[in-house]
C-alpha positions in Angstrom: -26.4 19.5 48.9 -26.5 18.7 45.2 -24.6 16.1 43.8 -22.8 15.8 40.4 -23.9 12.7 38.6 -21.1 10.7 37.3 -21.5 7.6 34.9 -18.2 5.3 35.3 -17.9 3.4 32.2 -15.9 0.4 32.5 -14.9 -3.3 31.0 -15.6 -3.4 27.2 -15.1 -5.7 24.3 -10.8 -5.0 23.9 -7.8 -7.3 25.7 -8.2 -4.7 28.1 -11.6 -5.7 29.7 -10.0 -6.8 32.7 -7.7 -4.0 33.5 -10.4 -1.6 33.1 -12.6 -3.0 35.7 -9.6 -3.0 38.0 -9.3 0.9 37.3 -13.4 1.3 37.8 -12.5 -0.4 41.1 -9.9 1.8 42.3 -11.8 5.1 41.2 -15.0 3.8 43.0 -12.8 3.6 46.5 -11.4 7.1 45.9 -14.3 9.0 44.2 -15.6 11.6 46.9 -19.6 10.2 47.4 -20.2 13.7 49.2 -19.3 15.2 46.4 -20.5 13.0 43.5 -23.2 10.4 42.5 -21.6 7.5 40.7 -23.8 5.4 38.2 -21.3 2.3 37.4 -22.1 0.7 34.0 -20.1 -2.5 33.2 -20.2 -3.1 29.3 -19.5 -7.1 28.9 -16.7 -8.6 26.5 -19.8 -9.3 24.2 -20.1 -5.0 24.3 -23.6 -5.4 26.4 -24.1 -2.6 28.2 -25.5 -3.1 32.4 -26.0 -0.8 35.3 -24.0 -2.3 38.6 -24.0 -1.1 42.2 -20.0 -1.2 41.8 -17.1 -2.6 39.8 -15.9 -5.6 40.4 -14.2 -8.7 38.5 -17.3 -10.9 39.0 -19.9 -7.4 38.3 -22.4 -9.2 36.0 -23.5 -11.4 38.8 -25.2 -8.0 40.8 -25.9 -5.9 37.1 -29.8 -5.4 36.7 -31.0 -3.8 34.1 -29.4 -2.5 30.8 -28.6 1.0 29.4 -27.9 3.1 26.8 -26.5 6.5 26.5 -29.3 8.6 24.7 -27.9 10.0 21.4 -30.6 12.9 21.7 -28.8 16.1 23.6 -32.8 17.0 25.3 -31.9 13.9 27.3 -28.4 14.1 28.5 -28.2 10.7 30.1 -29.0 7.5 30.2 -31.8 5.4 29.4 -32.0 2.4 31.8 -34.2 -0.3 30.7 -37.2 -1.4 33.4 -40.0 -3.9 33.1 -42.1 -0.9 32.2 -40.1 0.4 30.1 -37.3 3.2 29.9 -36.5 4.9 32.8 -34.2 8.5 32.3 -31.4 9.1 34.6 -29.5 12.8 33.9 -26.1 12.5 33.8 -23.6 15.5 34.5 -20.2 13.8 33.4 -19.0 10.7 31.7 -15.8 8.9 33.2 -14.9 6.4 30.5 -12.2 4.3 32.6 -11.8 2.3 29.4 -8.7 1.3 28.0 -7.9 -0.2 24.0 -10.2 -0.3 21.8 -13.7 1.1 21.7 -12.5 3.4 24.8 -9.7 5.0 23.9 -9.8 5.2 20.2 -12.5 7.9 19.5 -15.7 5.5 19.8 -17.0 6.5 23.0 -16.4 9.5 22.8 -18.1 10.1 19.3 -21.1 8.6 21.1 -20.7 11.3 24.3 -20.7 14.5 21.4 -23.4 13.4 20.0 -25.2 12.9 23.5 -23.9 16.6 24.4 -22.6 15.0 28.1 -19.2 15.9 29.2 -16.4 13.2 29.4 -13.4 12.5 31.0 -10.5 12.6 28.7 -9.2 13.5 25.2 -12.0 14.4 22.5 -12.3 12.0 19.1 -9.5 13.4 17.2 -7.0 13.3 19.6 -8.1 10.1 20.3 -8.2 8.4 17.3 -4.2 9.9 16.6 -3.1 8.8 19.8 -4.6 5.1 19.0 -2.8 4.7 16.1 0.9 4.7 16.8 2.0 5.2 13.3 0.1 8.5 12.9 1.2 9.3 16.5 4.6 8.6 15.1 4.0 10.9 12.3 2.2 13.9 13.5 4.9 13.9 16.5 8.2 13.2 14.2 6.3 16.6 11.9 6.8 18.6 15.0 10.3 17.8 15.2 10.2 15.1 18.4 12.3 11.8 17.8 10.3 8.9 17.2 11.4 5.4 16.4 11.8 4.4 12.5 8.7 1.8 11.5 7.4 0.4 8.5 3.9 -0.4 8.3 2.6 -3.8 7.5 -1.1 -4.3 5.9 -2.2 -7.3 3.9 0.6 -8.6 0.9 3.2 -6.4 2.6 6.9 -7.1 2.9 8.7 -5.9 6.0 12.2 -4.2 5.3 14.0 -6.3 7.7 16.9 -4.7 6.5 16.3 -1.0 7.3 15.9 -2.1 11.0 18.3 -4.9 11.7 17.9 -7.4 14.7 16.6 -7.1 17.3 13.4 -4.8 16.0 9.7 -5.1 17.6 6.3 -6.0 16.0 3.2 -4.6 17.4 -0.8 -4.1 16.7 -0.9 -0.4 15.3 -3.8 0.2 17.6 -3.8 -1.9 20.9 -2.7 -1.5 24.3 -0.8 -3.0 27.4 1.9 -4.9 24.9 -0.9 -7.1 23.6 0.5 -8.8 20.3 3.8 -7.0 20.8 6.5 -9.1 20.2 10.6 -8.1 20.5 12.3 -10.1 17.4 15.7 -11.3 17.9 16.4 -13.4 14.2 14.5 -13.3 10.6 12.7 -17.0 11.1 10.7 -15.4 13.9 9.8 -12.4 11.8 6.2 -14.2 10.3 5.2 -15.6 13.7 5.7 -12.3 15.4 3.1 -10.6 12.5 0.4 -13.2 12.6 0.3 -12.5 16.4 0.0 -8.8 16.1 -2.6 -9.7 13.8 -4.9 -11.2 16.0 -5.4 -7.8 17.5 -5.2 -5.4 14.9 -4.9 -6.1 11.0 -2.5 -2.9 10.8 1.1 -4.2 11.8 3.8 -2.1 12.9 7.3 -3.1 12.4 9.6 -1.1 14.8 13.4 0.2 15.5 14.2 -1.2 18.6 15.8 2.1 20.1 18.4 1.3 23.1 18.0 3.1 26.2 15.6 3.5 29.5 12.1 3.2 29.4 10.9 6.4 31.0 7.1 8.2 31.9 5.7 10.7 32.4 1.9 11.7 33.4 0.1 14.7 31.9 -3.0 16.7 33.1 -4.9 19.7 31.8 -5.4 21.3 28.9 -4.1 23.5 26.3 -1.0 25.6 27.9 -2.4 24.9 31.1 -0.6 21.9 32.3 0.9 19.7 35.5 3.2 17.1 34.9 3.7 14.2 37.7 7.1 12.8 38.5 9.3 11.0 36.4 9.1 7.0 35.9 11.4 4.5 35.2 11.5 1.0 34.5 14.2 -1.4 34.6 14.2 -4.5 32.8 15.3 -8.1 33.7 14.3 -9.4 30.5 12.0 -8.6 27.4 9.7 -5.5 27.4 7.7 -4.4 30.1 3.7 -6.0 30.2 2.7 -5.8 33.8 -0.9 -6.2 32.5 -0.4 -9.6 31.1 1.3 -10.8 34.0 -0.1 -13.3 36.8 -0.3 -11.3 40.0 0.6 -8.0 38.9 -0.7 -6.4 42.2 2.4 -8.0 44.3 4.9 -6.6 41.8 6.1 -7.2 38.4 8.1 -10.2 37.6 10.1 -8.7 35.2 10.2 -5.1 35.9 11.0 -2.4 38.6 9.6 1.3 38.3 10.8 3.9 40.3 9.6 6.9 40.9 10.7 9.7 40.9 13.4 8.5 38.2 16.8 8.3 39.5 17.8 10.9 36.8 19.8 14.7 36.8 17.2 17.3 37.8 17.6 18.7 34.3 17.2 15.7 32.4 13.8 14.9 34.3 12.6 18.6 33.3 13.5 17.7 29.7 11.4 14.8 30.1 8.9 16.8 31.6 8.8 19.5 28.8 8.8 17.1 26.2 6.1 15.2 27.3 3.9 18.1 27.6 4.9 19.2 23.6 3.7 16.4 22.9 0.4 16.1 24.9 -0.2 19.8 22.9 1.0 18.5 19.4 -1.2 15.4 19.7 -4.2 17.8 21.2 -4.7 15.9 24.2 -6.9 17.1 27.1 -7.5 15.8 30.4 -5.0 13.5 30.9 -2.7 11.3 29.2 0.3 9.2 29.8 3.9 10.0 27.7 6.0 6.8 27.4 8.9 7.9 26.0 13.0 6.3 25.7 16.0 8.0 27.2 18.9 7.5 25.5 22.8 6.8 26.8 23.3 10.1 24.5 20.2 12.2 26.2 18.2 12.0 23.3 14.7 11.7 24.1 12.1 9.7 21.8 8.4 8.4 22.1 7.2 5.5 22.5 3.8 5.4 23.2 0.8 7.9 24.2 -1.9 6.3 26.5 -5.3 8.7 26.6 -7.1 6.9 29.2 -4.1 5.2 31.2 -4.4 2.4 34.2 -6.1 3.8 37.6 -5.0 0.4 39.1 -3.5 -0.3 42.4 0.1 -0.7 40.5 -0.6 1.6 37.5 1.9 3.9 36.5 -0.4 7.4 36.1 -1.4 7.8 39.3 1.3 6.8 41.0 3.0 9.6 39.1 0.7 12.2 40.3 0.9 11.2 43.9 4.6 11.3 44.1 3.6 15.0 42.5 1.6 15.4 45.3 -1.9 14.6 44.8 -3.9 12.4 46.1 -6.7 10.0 43.7 -9.5 11.6 45.1 -7.6 15.0 43.7 -7.0 14.0 40.6 -10.5 12.5 40.1 -11.9 15.7 41.5 -9.3 17.6 38.9 -10.6 15.5 35.6 -14.0 16.2 36.2 -13.6 19.5 36.9 -12.0 20.1 33.4 -14.7 17.6 31.7 -17.0 20.0 32.8 -15.5 23.2 31.6 -16.1 21.2 28.2 
């Protein structure tokens, strides 16, 4: 029986490097090796690509060969550097399990488009738009969906704090997992928050604080053929949700409780799912995305952000929402690879 050759990318140069490794570890543990022949490619924080046996937190100790994807469509796979030169390995599909910069921003997608190799997840255009919160907000707002009021801060710009009031949020425009994000309660803390956000992106957002509960929806599919997971709901003790920055997230969040399915009326859950599907379509997503939203007390639904390659760790929200909807992680991997091979 022919096995489908799947290249799994993990690690990467972004602040979400470790989260990506943990996601790839779950992927490896749940991939059906009767159907698939996995090739695990770790990318170091400095951007070096290495072929390794399997993803683990100290994977670099076990990586032997440098690899690259051939940009030539006639190769359709990997070039593995060995003593005698390069060895070619055919790849049928790529699972780019990389979060944040150089993973969800269209960079990897552009390389794979050049190579002509099918890949899991959103294409270049939707990856670029969703990674940049200001672009995502503008696109979604033009489609009639509510978004927070925001201001883009570039070099030399002055914050319009009177427009938002306090508290407000300061965020890197193109980052993930809440790195560089701060909730600012008073004017004297604003400058420090902007400087911290600029450590992750020179383009910074000042954003209205939305009063309401945080909810999320996992979306799977392409075009109008979409499946949604169960809605989740985040309850916070204080501050904001940033589980990936906590010391031991596998043991649960220090600050948040996540309920799946959300304790909401069926009609409200349905509206959230329909809004998430509309956002997915408006932004041109395909394969998968996690749509994070706010549910205001008056029932209004407001976009928070879109993750085009959400975490697959043991504590990640996307797989938990899909599991609650009846999918095992192995079935979810099958469906994503099948969608990718239809590209």
